[in-house]
VOPAGU-2260 file (C-alpha; in pm, 1 decimal, decimal comma):
REM VOPAGU-2260
SITE   aa  ch    i         X         Y         Z
SITE  MET   A    0    8887,4    1224,2   14678,0
SITE  ASN   A    1    8811,5    1438,6   14365,0
SITE  GLY   A    2    8447,7    1369,5   14419,0
SITE  VAL   A    3    8461,9    1030,8   14243,2
SITE  ARG   A    4    8404,9     693,6   14404,0
SITE  GLU   A    5    8594,9     405,4   14270,0
SITE  ARG   A    6    8374,0     147,0   14118,6
SITE  PRO   A    7    8414,0    -223,7   14197,3
SITE  GLY   A    8    8650,9    -377,9   13952,3
SITE  THR   A    9    8814,4     -42,7   13849,2
SITE  PRO   A   10    9180,4    -135,8   13782,0
SITE  VAL   A   11    9401,5      59,9   14021,0
SITE  PRO   A   12    9775,7     116,4   13934,9
SITE  PRO   A   13   10025,8     -43,4   14176,5
SITE  PRO   A   14   10126,4     177,8   14462,9
SITE  GLY   A   15   10486,5     205,0   14337,2
SITE  LEU   A   16   10372,9     398,7   14029,0
SITE  ALA   A   17   10336,5     739,0   14190,9
SITE  PRO   A   18   10682,5     752,8   14361,8
SITE  ALA   A   19   10850,4     637,3   14035,0
SITE  LEU   A   20   10663,3     897,9   13833,1
SITE  LEU   A   21   10737,6    1176,0   14076,2
SITE  GLY   A   22   11108,0    1083,1   14084,6
SITE  TRP   A   23   11125,5    1101,8   13704,8
SITE  PHE   A   24   10937,3    1427,9   13696,1
SITE  ALA   A   25   11167,3    1589,0   13952,6
SITE  ALA   A   26   11472,9    1496,2   13751,7
SITE  ARG   A   27   11348,3    1533,0   13386,5
SITE  SER   A   28   11065,2    1784,0   13382,8
SITE  ARG   A   29   11097,2    2067,0   13127,3
SITE  PRO   A   30   11169,6    2415,9   13267,9
SITE  LEU   A   31   10838,3    2565,3   13154,9
SITE  PRO   A   32   10783,1    2938,1   13250,0
SITE  TRP   A   33   10466,8    2870,7   13455,0
SITE  ARG   A   34   10657,8    2624,4   13669,4
SITE  ARG   A   35   10889,9    2882,3   13818,1
SITE  ASP   A   36   10652,4    2948,2   14097,4
SITE  ARG   A   37   10307,3    2841,6   14219,7
SITE  ASP   A   38   10140,7    3174,4   14124,0
SITE  PRO   A   39    9771,5    3080,3   14070,5
SITE  TYR   A   40    9728,7    3350,4   13805,0
SITE  ARG   A   41   10017,9    3224,8   13593,0
SITE  ILE   A   42    9903,8    2862,8   13623,9
SITE  TRP   A   43    9551,1    2966,3   13521,6
SITE  ALA   A   44    9674,9    3160,5   13218,1
SITE  ALA   A   45    9894,8    2868,2   13113,7
SITE  GLU   A   46    9620,5    2610,1   13148,5
SITE  VAL   A   47    9378,3    2825,6   12947,9
SITE  LEU   A   48    9642,1    2858,1   12668,4
SITE  LEU   A   49    9715,8    2485,1   12675,3
SITE  GLN   A   50    9350,5    2387,7   12625,4
SITE  GLN   A   51    9393,0    2367,5   12244,9
SITE  THR   A   52    9764,6    2440,7   12204,5
SITE  ARG   A   53   10073,2    2226,1   12234,4
SITE  VAL   A   54   10325,7    2318,1   12506,4
SITE  ALA   A   55   10602,5    2424,8   12257,4
SITE  GLN   A   56   10351,7    2659,3   12082,3
SITE  ALA   A   57   10204,3    2792,0   12404,7
SITE  VAL   A   58   10531,6    2904,4   12573,0
SITE  PRO   A   59   10592,7    3230,0   12363,3
SITE  TYR   A   60   10221,5    3321,2   12385,4
SITE  PHE   A   61   10227,3    3274,5   12763,0
SITE  GLU   A   62   10541,0    3486,7   12808,6
SITE  ARG   A   63   10394,2    3761,4   12591,7
SITE  PHE   A   64   10055,9    3755,2   12766,0
SITE  THR   A   65   10193,5    3755,9   13126,3
SITE  ALA   A   66   10447,5    4023,1   13032,2
SITE  ALA   A   67   10158,8    4247,8   12909,4
SITE  PHE   A   68    9921,8    4157,8   13193,8
SITE  PRO   A   69   10130,2    4040,6   13493,1
SITE  SER   A   70    9843,8    4018,2   13731,5
SITE  VAL   A   71    9470,6    3963,2   13759,0
SITE  GLY   A   72    9426,7    4328,0   13817,4
SITE  ALA   A   73    9627,2    4429,2   13509,4
SITE  LEU   A   74    9423,7    4189,1   13295,0
SITE  ALA   A   75    9093,7    4319,1   13439,9
SITE  ALA   A   76    9194,8    4684,6   13366,7
SITE  ALA   A   77    9297,7    4611,7   13011,0
SITE  ASP   A   78    9090,4    4704,7   12704,5
SITE  GLU   A   79    8945,3    4406,4   12525,8
SITE  GLU   A   80    9113,8    4498,6   12197,0
SITE  ALA   A   81    9451,2    4506,3   12373,9
SITE  VAL   A   82    9397,4    4160,5   12518,1
SITE  LEU   A   83    9298,6    4017,3   12180,7
SITE  LYS   A   84    9601,7    4177,6   12014,3
SITE  VAL   A   85    9835,9    4012,1   12268,1
SITE  TRP   A   86    9653,8    3680,0   12225,3
SITE  GLU   A   87    9671,8    3720,4   11837,8
SITE  GLY   A   88    9787,0    3397,1   11682,9
SITE  ALA   A   89    9702,2    3168,8   11976,7
SITE  GLY   A   90    9355,1    3103,1   11834,7
SITE  TYR   A   91    9028,9    3027,8   12005,4
SITE  TYR   A   92    8995,5    3398,2   12100,7
SITE  ALA   A   93    8687,6    3334,3   12317,6
SITE  ARG   A   94    8946,6    3195,7   12575,8
SITE  ALA   A   95    9106,1    3544,0   12594,3
SITE  ARG   A   96    8772,8    3716,7   12627,3
SITE  ARG   A   97    8661,9    3484,7   12909,2
SITE  LEU   A   98    8994,1    3517,1   13085,7
SITE  ARG   A   99    8947,1    3900,6   13089,6
SITE  THR   A  100    8584,2    3865,8   13207,7
SITE  ALA   A  101    8678,1    3628,2   13490,5
SITE  ALA   A  102    8959,0    3867,8   13593,0
SITE  ARG   A  103    8714,5    4153,4   13621,0
SITE  ILE   A  104    8486,8    3938,0   13839,5
SITE  LEU   A  105    8778,7    3842,1   14060,3
SITE  VAL   A  106    8870,5    4206,4   14103,3
SITE  ALA   A  107    8519,0    4307,9   14179,9
SITE  GLU   A  108    8443,5    4017,8   14421,5
SITE  ARG   A  109    8764,6    3882,3   14559,6
SITE  ALA   A  110    9024,9    4170,2   14544,5
SITE  GLY   A  111    9190,5    3993,9   14242,3
SITE  ARG   A  112    9266,6    3663,6   14418,5
SITE  LEU   A  113    9166,3    3328,0   14270,0
SITE  PRO   A  114    8963,8    3091,3   14488,6
SITE  SER   A  115    9122,2    2762,6   14597,0
SITE  THR   A  116    8841,3    2511,4   14571,0
SITE  VAL   A  117    8715,9    2337,8   14259,8
SITE  PRO   A  118    8352,2    2447,6   14278,8
SITE  GLU   A  119    8449,8    2808,6   14324,4
SITE  LEU   A  120    8694,3    2792,8   14037,5
SITE  GLU   A  121    8438,2    2624,7   13810,7
SITE  ALA   A  122    8202,1    2920,0   13871,0
SITE  LEU   A  123    8434,0    3145,6   13678,6
SITE  PRO   A  124    8375,7    3204,6   13304,4
SITE  GLY   A  125    8584,0    2969,9   13091,3
SITE  VAL   A  126    8699,3    2751,0   13374,7
SITE  GLY   A  127    8582,4    2394,3   13329,4
SITE  PRO   A  128    8635,6    2075,2   13536,6
SITE  TYR   A  129    8991,9    2006,4   13411,6
SITE  ILE   A  130    9121,9    2369,8   13449,8
SITE  ALA   A  131    8963,6    2405,1   13793,2
SITE  ARG   A  132    9135,1    2086,0   13916,6
SITE  ALA   A  133    9465,5    2175,4   13760,2
SITE  ILE   A  134    9465,8    2518,8   13941,0
SITE  ALA   A  135    9336,9    2374,3   14267,2
SITE  SER   A  136    9595,0    2095,2   14278,0
SITE  GLN   A  137    9899,3    2285,9   14141,9
SITE  ALA   A  138    9849,2    2624,0   14311,8
SITE  PHE   A  139    9672,6    2526,3   14629,4
SITE  GLY   A  140    9762,7    2158,8   14690,8
SITE  ARG   A  141    9401,2    2041,9   14675,2
SITE  PRO   A  142    9386,4    1654,9   14642,4
SITE  CYS   A  143    9207,5    1617,0   14315,0
SITE  VAL   A  144    9297,9    1447,6   13981,1
SITE  ALA   A  145    9318,2    1667,1   13675,4
SITE  LEU   A  146    9292,4    1476,3   13343,9
SITE  GLU   A  147    9311,9    1631,4   12997,6
SITE  ALA   A  148    9370,9    1456,2   12671,6
SITE  ASN   A  149    9725,6    1341,3   12739,0
SITE  GLY   A  150    9635,4    1238,7   13097,1
SITE  LEU   A  151    9329,6    1038,3   12982,5
SITE  ARG   A  152    9548,8     851,1   12732,8
SITE  VAL   A  153    9822,0     777,0   12995,5
SITE  ALA   A  154    9565,3     659,5   13255,1
SITE  ALA   A  155    9385,9     440,2   12997,0
SITE  ARG   A  156    9717,0     260,9   12910,1
SITE  TRP   A  157    9805,7     216,9   13278,2
SITE  THR   A  158    9475,4      49,2   13343,9
SITE  ALA   A  159    9419,2    -112,6   13003,2
SITE  GLU   A  160    9095,0      73,4   12967,2
SITE  ARG   A  161    8919,4     -26,2   12638,9
SITE  GLY   A  162    8634,3     222,1   12662,7
SITE  ASP   A  163    8604,6     551,4   12477,2
SITE  VAL   A  164    8792,5     801,8   12688,1
SITE  ARG   A  165    8568,6    1089,6   12561,1
SITE  THR   A  166    8266,7     948,1   12750,0
SITE  GLY   A  167    8189,0    1058,0   13101,0
SITE  ALA   A  168    8164,7     703,0   13245,0
SITE  VAL   A  169    8522,1     612,0   13125,9
SITE  ARG   A  170    8657,7     951,9   13242,5
SITE  ARG   A  171    8516,7     891,9   13589,8
SITE  ARG   A  172    8666,4     538,3   13602,5
SITE  LEU   A  173    9011,1     670,8   13512,7
SITE  GLU   A  174    8991,7     953,6   13760,0
SITE  ALA   A  175    8890,4     699,7   14037,7
SITE  ALA   A  176    9185,3     474,7   13943,1
SITE  LEU   A  177    9431,3     764,9   13965,3
SITE  ALA   A  178    9270,9     911,7   14281,4
SITE  ALA   A  179    9355,5     578,3   14451,3
SITE  VAL   A  180    9724,4     641,3   14404,6
SITE  LEU   A  181    9733,7    1024,2   14421,1
SITE  PRO   A  182   10020,4    1116,9   14665,2
SITE  PRO   A  183    9854,7    1331,3   14941,0
SITE  GLY   A  184   10151,4    1573,7   14968,7
SITE  ALA   A  185   10205,2    1639,7   14596,8
SITE  PRO   A  186    9880,3    1626,8   14398,7
SITE  GLY   A  187    9983,7    1911,7   14169,0
SITE  ALA   A  188   10317,8    1755,0   14087,2
SITE  PHE   A  189   10146,2    1420,5   14014,2
SITE  ASN   A  190    9903,2    1573,7   13777,6
SITE  GLU   A  191   10174,8    1769,0   13601,1
SITE  ALA   A  192   10391,5    1454,0   13578,5
SITE  VAL   A  193   10104,0    1255,8   13416,1
SITE  MET   A  194   10063,9    1539,4   13155,4
SITE  GLU   A  195   10445,7    1561,4   13101,6
SITE  LEU   A  196   10458,7    1177,9   13046,4
SITE  GLY   A  197   10177,7    1196,5   12785,0
SITE  GLU   A  198   10337,1    1500,3   12609,4
SITE  THR   A  199   10691,9    1352,1   12587,9
SITE  ILE   A  200   10692,9     971,9   12620,6
SITE  CYS   A  201   10344,2     809,8   12618,8
SITE  LEU   A  202   10269,3     957,5   12278,4
SITE  PRO   A  203    9941,5     896,4   12087,9
SITE  ARG   A  204   10065,0     671,7   11805,6
SITE  ALA   A  205   10406,2     550,9   11895,5
SITE  PRO   A  206   10461,7     542,4   12276,2
SITE  ARG   A  207   10824,0     528,0   12371,9
SITE  CYS   A  208   10782,1     249,0   12622,6
SITE  PRO   A  209   11156,8     153,4   12660,5
SITE  THR   A  210   11226,4     498,8   12802,6
SITE  CYS   A  211   10910,9     520,2   13018,6
SITE  PRO   A  212   10990,2     551,7   13393,6
SITE  VAL   A  213   10676,6     358,5   13491,4
SITE  ALA   A  214   10656,5      97,4   13208,0
SITE  ARG   A  215   10672,6    -183,1   13467,2
SITE  TYR   A  216   10343,6     -66,9   13616,8
SITE  CYS   A  217   10161,0     -23,3   13287,8
SITE  ARG   A  218    9907,1    -294,1   13195,2
SITE  ALA   A  219    9902,8    -194,9   12825,4
SITE  ARG   A  220   10276,4    -247,4   12813,9
SITE  ARG   A  221   10260,6    -586,9   12984,0
SITE  GLU   A  222    9947,2    -731,4   12821,9
SITE  LEU   A  223    9939,0    -590,4   12460,5
SITE  ALA   A  224   10156,8    -633,3   12158,7
SITE  ASP   A  225   10091,4    -268,1   12072,3
SITE  PRO   A  226   10035,8     -45,9   12374,5
SITE  GLY   A  227    9959,5     237,0   12132,3
SITE  SER   A  228    9635,7      63,0   12042,0
SITE  ILE   A  229    9483,4     209,0   12360,0
SITE  PRO   A  230    9282,6     427,7   12346,7
SITE  ALA   A  231    9110,7     322,8   12028,2
SITE  PRO   A  232    9151,8     604,7   11768,0
SITE  GLY   A  233    8835,7     796,6   11680,1
SITE  ARG   A  234    8712,2     862,6   11333,7
SITE  PRO   A  235    8919,8    1133,8   11161,1
SITE  ARG   A  236    8726,2    1453,4   11120,5
SITE  LEU   A  237    8696,9    1601,9   10776,9
SITE  ARG   A  238    8813,9    1958,6   10769,4
SITE  PRO   A  239    8567,6    2162,6   10551,9
SITE  ARG   A  240    8709,9    2408,4   10310,6
SITE  VAL   A  241    8548,5    2749,8   10275,9
SITE  ARG   A  242    8590,2    2985,5    9979,3
SITE  ALA   A  243    8555,6    3347,2   10043,8
SITE  ALA   A  244    8621,7    3688,6    9881,8
SITE  VAL   A  245    8784,9    3978,5   10055,5
SITE  VAL   A  246    8792,8    4344,0    9943,3
SITE  VAL   A  247    9091,5    4559,8   10049,5
SITE  LEU   A  248    8935,4    4899,5    9998,3
SITE  SER   A  249    9167,5    5202,9   10011,0
SITE  ASP   A  250    9115,8    5576,5    9995,3
SITE  GLY   A  251    9483,3    5628,3    9901,2
SITE  ARG   A  252    9640,5    5614,2   10248,3
SITE  ARG   A  253    9394,4    5410,1   10460,8
SITE  TRP   A  254    9204,2    5085,7   10451,5
SITE  LEU   A  255    8846,5    5008,9   10542,1
SITE  VAL   A  256    8816,9    4744,5   10813,6
SITE  GLN   A  257    8524,2    4611,7   11021,1
SITE  ARG   A  258    8507,4    4430,1   11357,5
SITE  ARG   A  259    8359,6    4079,0   11385,2
SITE  PRO   A  260    8070,7    4030,2   11634,2
SITE  PRO   A  261    8197,2    3984,3   11992,9
SITE  SER   A  262    8072,4    3629,8   12018,1
SITE  GLY   A  263    8131,6    3339,6   11773,2
SITE  LEU   A  264    8428,2    3252,4   11554,3
SITE  LEU   A  265    8710,6    3498,6   11578,1
SITE  GLY   A  266    8492,9    3726,6   11780,0
SITE  GLY   A  267    8607,3    4082,4   11827,9
SITE  LEU   A  268    8883,2    4067,0   11567,1
SITE  TYR   A  269    8914,5    4310,9   11273,7
SITE  GLU   A  270    8912,6    4214,5   10911,2
SITE  TYR   A  271    8866,1    4345,8   10562,1
SITE  PRO   A  272    8509,7    4337,9   10430,4
SITE  GLY   A  273    8423,2    4013,4   10265,9
SITE  GLY   A  274    8245,5    3681,9   10297,0
SITE  LYS   A  275    8161,2    3340,1   10161,1
SITE  VAL   A  276    8156,2    3269,6    9789,4
SITE  GLU   A  277    7816,2    3103,4    9729,0
SITE  ARG   A  278    7769,5    2794,7    9511,7
SITE  GLY   A  279    7793,3    2887,1    9142,4
SITE  GLU   A  280    7910,3    3235,9    9229,1
SITE  ARG   A  281    8234,0    3385,3    9094,9
SITE  PRO   A  282    8476,7    3532,9    9347,6
SITE  ILE   A  283    8464,5    3874,1    9193,5
SITE  ALA   A  284    8079,3    3871,1    9214,5
SITE  ALA   A  285    8101,2    3765,1    9575,2
SITE  ALA   A  286    8348,6    4047,9    9652,8
SITE  ARG   A  287    8106,5    4307,1    9506,0
SITE  ARG   A  288    7805,1    4158,6    9681,4
SITE  GLU   A  289    7974,2    4121,9   10021,7
SITE  LEU   A  290    8110,6    4479,0   10010,3
SITE  ARG   A  291    7761,9    4613,9    9933,5
SITE  GLU   A  292    7585,6    4396,8   10193,2
SITE  GLU   A  293    7843,0    4466,7   10480,2
SITE  THR   A  294    7919,1    4833,3   10412,8
SITE  GLY   A  295    7645,9    4967,9   10191,3
SITE  LEU   A  296    7913,1    5083,5    9943,8
SITE  PRO   A  297    7898,6    4995,0    9578,1
SITE  ALA   A  298    8216,4    4823,5    9465,0
SITE  PRO   A  299    8468,1    5036,8    9262,5
SITE  ARG   A  300    8675,8    4889,7    8998,9
SITE  LEU   A  301    8851,5    4587,1    9152,1
SITE  ARG   A  302    9186,2    4432,3    9086,7
SITE  ALA   A  303    9256,2    4068,3    9169,8
SITE  ARG   A  304    9557,0    4035,1    9395,0
SITE  GLY   A  305    9573,7    3662,7    9445,9
SITE  VAL   A  306    9455,9    3385,1    9683,6
SITE  VAL   A  307    9542,7    3343,6   10049,2
SITE  ARG   A  308    9506,6    2999,6   10209,3
SITE  HIS   A  309    9495,9    2930,5   10577,7
SITE  ALA   A  310    9401,4    2627,1   10791,8
SITE  TYR   A  311    9230,3    2665,9   11122,8
SITE  SER   A  312    9178,2    2375,1   11362,1
SITE  HIS   A  313    8831,0    2283,7   11230,2
SITE  PHE   A  314    8824,1    2422,8   10881,4
SITE  ALA   A  315    9037,8    2562,6   10599,4
SITE  VAL   A  316    8980,1    2890,0   10422,1
SITE  GLU   A  317    9061,4    3009,3   10073,9
SITE  LEU   A  318    9047,2    3385,9   10044,3
SITE  HIS   A  319    9022,1    3548,8    9698,7
SITE  VAL   A  320    9174,2    3893,1    9753,7
SITE  PHE   A  321    9053,5    4200,2    9556,1
SITE  GLU   A  322    9177,4    4552,4    9587,1
SITE  GLY   A  323    8992,9    4873,1    9503,1
SITE  ARG   A  324    9020,3    5252,2    9543,6
SITE  VAL   A  325    8761,0    5506,4    9640,8
SITE  ALA   A  326    8772,8    5881,6    9714,7
SITE  PRO   A  327    8806,1    5971,9   10085,4
SITE  ARG   A  328    8475,8    5960,2   10261,6
SITE  PRO   A  329    8330,8    5891,8   10607,7
SITE  ALA   A  330    8345,1    5526,8   10719,3
SITE  PRO   A  331    8010,8    5346,1   10686,8
SITE  ARG   A  332    7837,9    5206,5   10990,7
SITE  ARG   A  333    8029,5    4935,9   11182,5
SITE  THR   A  334    8354,6    5006,4   10992,0
SITE  ARG   A  335    8650,2    5240,5   11027,7
SITE  TRP   A  336    8934,7    5372,9   10820,7
SITE  VAL   A  337    9275,0    5282,8   10951,4
SITE  THR   A  338    9635,0    5362,9   10837,6
SITE  PRO   A  339    9880,8    5071,3   10802,5
SITE  ASP   A  340   10026,3    5151,0   11150,9
SITE  GLU   A  341    9685,7    5158,7   11304,6
SITE  PHE   A  342    9602,7    4833,2   11129,5
SITE  ASP   A  343    9906,7    4664,0   11279,8
SITE  ARG   A  344    9793,7    4752,7   11625,3
SITE  LEU   A  345    9451,6    4590,0   11578,1
SITE  PRO   A  346    9380,5    4226,2   11664,1
SITE  VAL   A  347    9329,3    4040,4   11339,0
SITE  PRO   A  348    9287,7    3673,7   11232,0
SITE  ARG   A  349    9593,9    3505,5   11089,2
SITE  ALA   A  350    9435,2    3483,5   10748,4
SITE  THR   A  351    9375,7    3862,9   10750,7
SITE  ALA   A  352    9738,3    3922,4   10837,6
SITE  LYS   A  353    9838,3    3717,9   10533,5
SITE  VAL   A  354    9612,2    3934,9   10320,3
SITE  ARG   A  355    9777,9    4245,3   10461,6
SITE  ARG   A  356   10121,9    4111,7   10363,9
SITE  LEU   A  357   10001,8    4024,4   10019,8
SITE  VAL   A  358    9852,0    4366,2    9927,4
SITE  GLY   A  359   10130,0    4590,5   10080,0
SITE  PRO   A  360   10064,5    4955,5   10170,2
SITE  PRO   A  361    9763,2    5143,1   10038,2
SITE  GLY   A  362    9816,9    5382,7    9754,6
SITE  PRO   A  363    9726,4    5486,8    9401,9
SITE  GLY   A  364    9711,9    5266,0    9097,9
SITE  LEU   A  365    9422,5    5041,1    9197,0
SITE  THR   A  366    9181,5    5124,0    8913,9
SITE  ARG   A  367    9263,5    4838,2    8673,9
SITE  ARG   A  368    8960,5    4605,6    8639,7
SITE  VAL   A  369    8960,8    4238,1    8685,6
SITE  ARG   A  370    8916,4    4049,6    8363,1
SITE  GLY   A  371    8568,1    3905,5    8342,5
SITE  ALA   A  372    8449,8    4119,8    8633,7
SITE  GLY   A  373    8102,4    4150,9    8480,8
SITE  ARG   A  374    8152,6    4481,6    8305,0
SITE  ARG   A  375    8182,4    4507,5    7938,5
SITE  ARG   A  376    8529,1    4621,8    7821,4
SITE  ALA   A  377    8532,7    4951,4    7634,4
SITE  PRO   A  378    8578,8    4904,3    7258,4
SITE  ARG   A  379    8929,4    4972,9    7134,8
SITE  ARG   A  380    8938,8    5324,3    6996,0
SITE  ALA   A  381    9011,1    5365,7    6624,0
SITE  PRO   A  382    9314,5    5564,5    6519,8
SITE  SER   A  383    9256,2    5933,7    6478,0
SITE  ARG   A  384    9182,3    6045,9    6119,3
SITE  ALA   A  385    9499,0    6259,3    6098,6
SITE  ARG   A  386    9718,4    5966,3    6224,2
SITE  GLY   A  387    9538,0    5724,9    5999,3
SITE  SER   A  388    9580,7    5953,1    5688,8
SITE  ARG   A  389    9959,8    5982,7    5750,6
SITE  THR   A  390    9986,8    5605,9    5787,9
SITE  VAL   A  391    9792,3    5530,9    5469,4
SITE  GLY   A  392    9980,4    5789,9    5276,0
SITE  ARG   A  393   10320,5    5643,8    5378,9
SITE  ALA   A  394   10198,0    5295,8    5266,4
SITE  ARG   A  395   10085,1    5421,5    4930,5
SITE  ARG   A  396   10409,3    5610,2    4867,6
SITE  ALA   A  397   10607,5    5298,0    4950,8
SITE  ARG   A  398   10411,5    5093,6    4694,6
SITE  ARG   A  399   10486,9    5364,6    4426,9
SITE  ARG   A  400   10859,7    5393,4    4514,8
SITE  PRO   A  401   11076,8    5189,2    4280,5
SITE  GLY   A  402   11266,2    4910,0    4442,9
SITE  ARG   A  403   11640,0    4939,8    4509,4
SITE  GLY   A  404   11871,3    4797,6    4247,3
SITE  ARG   A  405   11622,5    4841,4    3966,8
């Protein structure tokens, strides 16, 4: 079962665990939108969204995505920009691109129907071992165990597993332990119940053991003073901080934007020209350099508009925003001019959306230079001779005028 043989000595949960868990799940499970039916496409879309997103955050994105693309065929026929725009804000945009690519394969090769077996599902772009098993068990009743982060934590506590759950050997041991108690008639419900328990009760740091429906079957609960000590916490990852400069270039009614490469971070999204501030470089200098390197345009006079900060999952960015005005001209290579309405229809990173809110609509009045921008200020013009003569004359007359009361 699940392609994993149980090793000698692998702790197996008691047989009463599965019925107790399924009873609790039937009575207490959350009414999530992808649970309304067993539509394989909706389960697939939900599982892809849930890869790096919590359930509460994923629900509105799921509803928006499936409303825009209600079937495999609709997703396959959609323009990539439209897919990324609907996905906007959910992050990890490669997930959306791979979903669309897989949908196109399904339409071309299987009339838009998802396969039902794990190997066939794993052959699709973006479908790994967990998602394949989740779809196979939930949509097609295939007897396989699907364990993601929550499920691995739950299974480790049930079996008092001390190893690192991120390793393949420990994952296989936990899959084997749960496969031994997997109910043959309800593998999908069992997998969902395990995930639901990890999401709502068997929490990472402070498990709610007194309210757990299967606490009596849990070895960590019975044997440890702190069941939350399993699994052992990994080292916290430092989140690097990136400083960048962004140029919001306007021709009076439009902005200049460019599209990121289709692969890599935030692939396929649109943004204002800009890039990383190098070590020892001032943000205004970086703004001018990046604009020239990315568009070939020399920087006009720039005005500093502020700093936008945004935290992604693996790094944080600090964007120094500058605004400039140029005369209308054709868009340089790999860029395009867009009006605010057109901009709002493009898929953009969240940080870029924050920049857009900061600068407001394009328009005149963008010619004031940034202090210290590298250009010498024009010397203050001396008063005209005529004006100066009148001023000096009034001062001399005032000195000659006798004071009042004399």
